[in-house]
N, C-alpha and C positions, 0 to 999 in steps of 0.2 A: 380324541383330538388333542388332549392335553400335551403329550410328548411332542406332537407336531408343532404346537404353539411355542413350546420351549425351543425347538430347533429354529423356528422362524424368528423368535426373539434374538437368538444368538446370531443368525444371519444378518438381522437388522443392526445389531451391535457392530458387526464387522463393517457394514457400510458406513455407519457413523464414525467408527474409528479411522477408516480411510480418510474421510473428510477432515477429521480432527488432525490427522498427521500432515494434511496438505494445506488447508485453508489458512490457518494462522501464519504459517511460514510464507505463504504467498502474500498475505497482507503485509508482513514485515518487509518482504522483498519489494513489493510494489508501493509501499508506504500508504496502505489503505487501512485506516483505523477501523472501519466497519468490519472488514474481514478478520482483523486481529481479535475483535470483541466476540467473534463466534466461538473462540476457544472454550470459554466457560460453559455456555449452553450445550455445546457438543459433548463436552466431558460429562456433564450431568445426564445427557441423553444416553450415552454409552453405558454409564453406570446403571441407569434405570432399566435398560433392556437386558443387561447381563443379570441383574438382580431378579428380574422376572423369569429369566431362563432357568436359573438355579432353583428358584422357588417352585417352578413347575416340575423340575426333576424331583425335588423333595416331596411334592404332592404325589407324584407317581410312586415313590417309596411308601408313603403313608397309606395309600389306597391299594397297595399290593398289585400294581399294574405289571404283571409278569410278561406282558407283550413287549416291554422294553428290556432288551437283552441285559443291559447293565443292572437293572433292578432284579431280574431273574438270577443273575450270577452272584449278587451280594445281599440278598434279603430273603425273608421267609415270612409266612403269615404268622408264625409263632413268635417271631422276634419282637421284643418290647418296642413300643413306639419311639422312645428316645434313641434307641439304637438304629431304628429304621431311618430316622432323620440324620443321625451321624454317619450312616452308611453312604450318604450322598458323597462324602469325601473318603470313603473307606476303600476305594479301588482306584485304578489308574485313571479312567475316563473322568470320574467325578472329581478326583483330586485336581486334575488339570483345570476343570471348569471352576473349581473353588479358587485355585490360584489366580485365574483370570478375574474372577469376582473380586478377590482381594485387591488386585491391581486397579480395578475400576473404582473401588472405594478410595484408595490412596489418590487416584487421579481426581476424583470428584472433590476430595478434601483440599487438594492443592488449588483447585479452581475456586472453592468456596472461601478459602483463607488467603486470598490474594491481595488483601488490603495492605497498603504501605510497601508493596513489592513492585518493582519495575515491571510495567505491563509487557514490555518486549521479552524480558527474561521469563516471566510467568507464562506467556503464550508459547514461547519456544519449548519450555519444560513440558507443557501440556501436549504439544505436538509430538515431542519425542516419546512421551508415554503413550500417546495414541498409536505411534508406529510400532511400539513394543506390543501393544494389545492387538494390532493387526496380525503380527507374527503368531501370537498365541491363538487367536481366533482361527486362523487358517490351519494351524496344526490340529486344533480340536475338531474342526469340521471335516478335515481330510483324513486324519489318522487316528483320532481319538474321540469319536462321536458318542456321547453318553445317551443319546436319544435313538440309537439304532434299534429297529424293531425286529422281532422274531415271530414267525408264523409257522405252524400254529403256536399260540402262546402256551407255555407249560402250565400245568395246574398248580405247581408249587415251585418256589425258588430254592437255590442251593444253600441259602443261609449265609450270613456274614461270618467271616473267619472268626472262630471262637477266641483267638488271641486278641481280636479287636473289640470283643463284646465287653467293654469296660468303660467306665466314666472317663478314663484317660483319652479315649478316642474322640470324645465330644470336645475337648479343649486343646489337646496337644497338637494335632495336625493343623487346625486353624491358626494357632499362634505361630507355628513354624512358617506357614505360608505367608501370613501377614509380615513376618520378619524378612523372609526371603525377598518377596516382591516389594517390600517397603524400600529396600535399598535401590530399587529402580528409580525412585524419585531423585536420589542423590546422583545416580548415573545421568539422569536427564539434566540435572543442574550442571553437572560437569560438561556435558555436551553443549548446553546453552551458553556456559561461560566461554568455552572454546570458540563457538560460532560468533559470539559477540566480542571476543577479544579481551575479556576481562575475567579475572578471578580475584576480586578485591574483598575488603572487609564486609561490604554489604551483601555480596553473593554468599559468602560464608555464613553470614548471619541468617539469611533466608534458608540456607540449606541445612544448617545444623539441627534444628528441631526435628526435621524429617529423619535424619540419621539417628537421632536419639530415640524417636518413636519406634523406628524399625528395630533398633538394638534392644529396646525394652521387650518388644514382642518376641524376638528371637531368643533372648535370654530366658524369658518365661517359658517358651516352647521347649528349649533344651532341658531346663530344670524339670519341667513336668514330664518330659519324655524319659529322663533318667529315673525319676521316681516311679513312673509307670513300669519301666523295664524291671526295676527292683522288686516290686510287689506282684507283678503279673507273670513274668517269665519263669520265676521259680528257681533261678540259679544263684540268688543271694548277692549278686553284684549290681552295680549302678552304672558302670561304663565298661564296654567290651572292646573299644577301639575298632568297632565295626565300621565298614566303609560308609554306611549311611549316617552313622553317628558322626564320623569325621566330616561328612558333607555339611552338617550343620555347624560344626565347630570352626571350620575354616573361615566362612564369612563372618562368624562372630568375632574371631580374633582380628581380622582386618577391619571389621566394622568398629571395633574398639579403638584401633589405631586411627581410623577415619575421624572419629569423634574428637580425639585429641589434636589431630592435625587441623581440623576446622576451628578449634578453639584458638590456636596460634594464629591462623589466618585472619580470624575475626578480631582478635585483640592486638596483634602485632603486625599484621599485613604481610607476613611471610609464610613459608611452608605451602605456598599455593600449588607447587608441583605435587607435593605429597597429597594435598586434598584432591586434586584432579585424578591422579593415578589410583589412589585408594578408593575413590568413588567408582572408578571403572572396574578395578579388580575385585572389589567386594561384590558388586553385582555379577561379575563374571563367575565368581565362585558360587553365588546363589544359583545361577543357571547351571553350573557344573553339578551342583547337588541334585537338581532336577534330572539331569542326564544320568547320574549314578543310580538314582532310585528307579528310573523308568526304562533304562536301556537294556539291562540284563548283562552289561559288560563285567560287573562285579557281583559276586554272590553275597546276599545278605538276607537275614530274616525279615528285614523291614522293606525289601524291594517290592514294587508293585507289579512290574511287567518285565518280560524277557523277549520283547518283540524287537528284532534288530532294525526293522524299517523305522519304527518310532525313534530308536536310538540315533540313527543316522540323521533324521530330520532335526532332532533336538541338538545334535552336535553341529548341524549346519546353522541353526539359529544362533547358537553360542558363537560360532566362528564369525558369522556376519556381524554380530553386535560388537565383539571384541576387536576384530581386525579393523572394522570401521572406526571405532572409538580411538584406537591407538594410532591409526593413520591420521585422524583429525588432530590428535595430540601432537604428533610429530610435525604436522604442518603449521599448527597454530600456537603451540605452547611457547615458542620463542617470542611471541608478541607480549608475553607477560613481563612486567617490570618488577622491580621491587626487592628490596633487601633490608632487613632490619638487623642491626649488629647486636650480638650478645656474647657474653663471656662463656667460658667452659662450664662454670658453676652458676647456671641460671636456669630458670624454668623452661626456657626454650630448648636448652641443651638437654635437659632431662626428658622432656617430651619427645625430642628427636630420638634419644636413646631408647625410650619406651617403644616408639614406633618401629625402630629397627629390630628390636627384640621380638615384638609381636609379628613382624613380617617374617623373621627367621623361624619362629615357632610355626607359622602357617606353612612355610615351605617344607618344614620337617614333616608335618602331617600330610601335606600333598604328596611328597615323595613316597612316604610309607603306604599311602592309599593306592597310588597308581603304579608303583614299581612292579608289583606282581603281574599286573596286566601287561605292561610293556615287556617284561621278561618273557612272558608266554607268547606275545605277539611277534617277538624277534626269533622265535623258535628255539629258545634256550632251555625249554622245559618249564616246569611249574615250581613256584616258590611261594611261601606264605610269610607275611610280615605281621607279627602280632605284638602283644604287650611288651615283651623285652626290648624290642627296637624303640617303641614309643617312650617307654619309661626311661631308657638310657639317653635318648636324644632330646626329648621334649622337656624333661624336668629341669635341666640346667638353665635354659633361657627363662623359664618361669620363675626360678629362684632369683635370677637377676632382675626380672620385672618387679618382683616383690621388694627387692632392695631399692630400686628406683622409686617405687611408690612410697616408700618410707621417707625418702629425701624430698620428694616433690612438694608436699604441703609446706615445708619450711623454706622453700625457695622463692625467689622473686623474679619478675621480668628483668631482663638484661644482665643482672648479676645478683650474687647472694651477699647479703650484709654480714659483716663479721660477727654481729651478735647472734645471728641465726646459727652459725657454726657451733657456738657453745651449746645451744639447745640440741643441735644434732648429736653432739658427743654424749650429752647427758641422757638423751632418749635412747641412743644406741646401747649404752651401758645398762640401762634399765631393761631393755629388750633382751639383751644377752643373759642377764641374771634370771629374769622371769622365764625365758624359754628353756634355759638349761635346767632350772629347778623343776619345771613342768615335765621335761623329758626324763628326769631321774625318778619321778614318782611312779613310773610304770615298772612292771616286773622285769623287763629287759631293756637295756639302753642301746639305742641305735644312733650313731652320729648323724645320719641323714634326718632322723626325726628331730634331733636337737636343732639342726640348721633350719629346717622348715618352721619349727615353732618360734625360733628366735626371729626369723624374718617376718613371720605372720604377726607376732606381737609388736614388732618394730613398725609395721604398717598401721596397726590399730592405735598405738600410743602416739605416733607422729600425727595421724589424722585427727586425733582427739584435741590437738592444739587448736583446731578450728572452733572449738566450743567458745573460745574467747571472743570470736567475731562471728557468731552464728547468724546465718540468713538462710532462706529457703534454698537458694542455689548451693551454698556451701554445705548445708545439711545433706543435699543430694550427693555431693562429692564424698562427704564423710561416710554416708551409708553405703554407697557403691564400693568405695575402696575397702571399707571394713568388711563388706560382704565377700570380697575376693579373699581377704585374709581368713575369714571364718570358714569359707569353702576349702581353702588350702589346709587348714587345721583338720577339718573333717576328712579330707582325702588322705592326709598323711597318717592320722591315727587309725582310721578304719583299715587302711592298707597294711599297716605293720602289726596291728594288734588283734585283728579279727581271728577267730578260731571256729572250727567246724568239725563235725564228726558224722559218719554215716553208720547206721545201725539197722538191724532187722528186729522189728518190735510189733507187738499186738497188745490187746487189752491185758492189763496186769503187768506189763513190762516197765522197765525203768532204765534211764540212761543219765550220764553226768557229763557236763561240759562247763568249764570255767567257773566252777563253784556252784552251778545250778543243777538241780535234779529235775528230770523230766519224767512224769508219771503218765503212762498211757491208760486212761480210764475206760473208754468205750469207743465203739464205732457206730455212727449214725448213718442212716440212709435218707437222702433228701431228694425231693423232686422239684426242679426249677421250671421256668416257663418253657425252655427248649433243651433241657438237659436233665440227667439224673446224676447223683453224686454220692460218694462215700466220704463221710466226715469223721476225722479222728478228734477226740476230746482229750487234750493233754494238759495236765496241771504242771505248773512250774513252781518249785519251792527252793528256798535258799535258807540254810540253817534252820530247817523245820518250818519256816513260815511260807505260806503261799504268796507268790509275787505276781503270777500271771496265769491266764488260761488261753491256750493256743488251740485253734480249731482249723487245721489245714484240710483242704478238700481235694478229692480226685474226681473230676467231672467227666461225664461221657455225653458228648453232644450228639443227639440222635440223627440229625439230618446229615451233617458232615462226617459222622462216625469218627470223631476225633476225641482223644483223651487230653485233658488239660489239668495241670496241677495248680491249685490256688493256695499259696502259702498262708500259714498262720503266723501273725506278727504281733508282738507286744513291744511297745517302744516308749522311751523317754529321752530326755535331752542328752543323757550320758551313754546309752547303749540300746540296741535292738536285740530281742530274742526272736529267732526266725526259724521256722520248721517247714520242710517240704515233704509232702506225702507222695511217695513213688509207687512203683508197681506192687501188686499183691504177690508175695513170694510163696505163700501156702494158704491154708484155710483161714488163718487168723492174722498172720503177720504181714506187715508191709515194710518196704524199704523206706526208711525215714532219714532225712539229713537235717541236723541241728546246726544253727549258726549263732554265734555271739558277735555282734557288730558294734564295737564301741565308737561313739561320736559320729556315726554315719548320718544322723539327722542334720549335723552341721553342714554337710555338703549342700543340702537343699535349703537350709536356713540361710546360709550365705547367699545362695541364689536369690532368695526372696528379698534379702537386704539390697542386693544389686538392683532388682526390679523396682523396689521402693525408692531407692536413691535416684534411679533414672526418672521415675515419675515425679519426684520433687524437683529435679533439675528442669524437666519439661514444663512443669507447672510454673516454675519461676520465669521461664521464657514467655509465658502467656501474659500478654498485656504490657510487656516491656516496650517502651516507645523507643524507636530508633531515631536518635538525634543526628543533626548534621555533622557533628564532630566525629561520630563513629562511622557514618556512611562515607565520609571523606578521609577516613583514617589512613587508607593506603597512601594518599598523596602526602599527608602529614608525616608519615613515617619516612617516605622517600626523601622529603625535604629536610 
């Protein structure tokens, strides 16, 4: 009866979500305060029932209830318990339920943290979130039911995909889902602002922490997913420009633009159109990512499903949400007033430029992701768009963004002081000298490396000027911007200076790469909980001294009869040594591939700095009291 209770809880959540989407709006329309106040308890009720539903699904996994088709397809009695729990979101049906669970958490938080917020705006936001949950509940119940039963129940499950049997599965997808659906809160704020006829400093103030929280989750999810792909897939890279990877990058780019637009709306009372449109399109791209992963229209190693019916329904949900929002924007956006004047060299102008560049970068990724599908749909044949396209078109706007990021900390609202220009020139010269010297220290000089290093150093040194006036909020900005620069350095140096070689080697063999000697000592046989493995023991020496011990594995999963390679990695802040164990070519020798990856850890280190910076900024918002001057800022600016 446990799965049936889970399905019943989900159905009850649908009923409450329908009430949540209707009752508060009816109260606003009829001016009935009692009905408006039902928004918060209904939000908590929906969250409670969805939490119960997903908990019961997790219990079915933990107890090996193979009468549930989803459990039978994604679990096995030999699977370790923590992977059984993580398998809840390891397939299509469970991931959709977890996404709904994440949305219910955000909704309950909006209801719980509603103090000092206009009750009409808050209730409208909750009603819009309730309507979104209605759509997802209906989709899950009609097209993606994780509680569907199978009779007779199989004696054993198919096991979780070996690629997902990693600690990354426990944290990476949940963080992505929290980031994706978190932007639904900003979408709801945008709709509430349009319905109420206002997008002023107060609404931006209420909306920005939710955008920041969603951005933090999405950043952490992307960084963790990149690291997971690096050490689990065995190809030695961290980003493949895969459609599903792009699906997470696009809302991240627009979410970053949204954060900066909301800052200007809150502080200066302008950019309200940007804030509204970016809220709508960031959520749209989050839904589009869901469509990409689960529709099967694009091929990816990360995709969950290839059911066209599900894809059509997801596309319908996306269309309804976006067409409805844009129609409302077209009808109501002209009611917004407001304009704050600023000069060409001001913080407003720089943030506007950054938002334009981020939007252009998003459009580049969107075109590269969907152009092959449109090309095929029009009957023009098949075409693939890969790294060459993205590297040649995406890099230029990113370099310009780094340039703007270096100027922004030295700018002021309305205009830039003449004294700041002197600082600007001095720091620019320092960045040019430092970046060029760093580029010349490597074996081979690349002009693009020098440009990227100069701009990255430029961002770091200009942001360090914040140290003179440090606060928690400014510390967050400093860490986030420096994190972008550190990631840019890691991407540049690992891309241009990585080396690799493929060899056939067995015990007693030796190979050399980038001044390192790799000695194959022995092969071990291992028995895991649900797999057997062959493990190579490889010593790494440099100038006669042992520097690392690498132990790559080749695993054979017995239930799914799949072979997986587990790389051996030794790392420090300057470089990674990475070896992949391939097929056995004869009685003793294996196909091995050795990699030397300089500065690749900086890619993820920069991401962690971004997350930490976002956390500091979010914490600085906590407890800040909204005074009347800021709430009425829009009117003051207009006057």
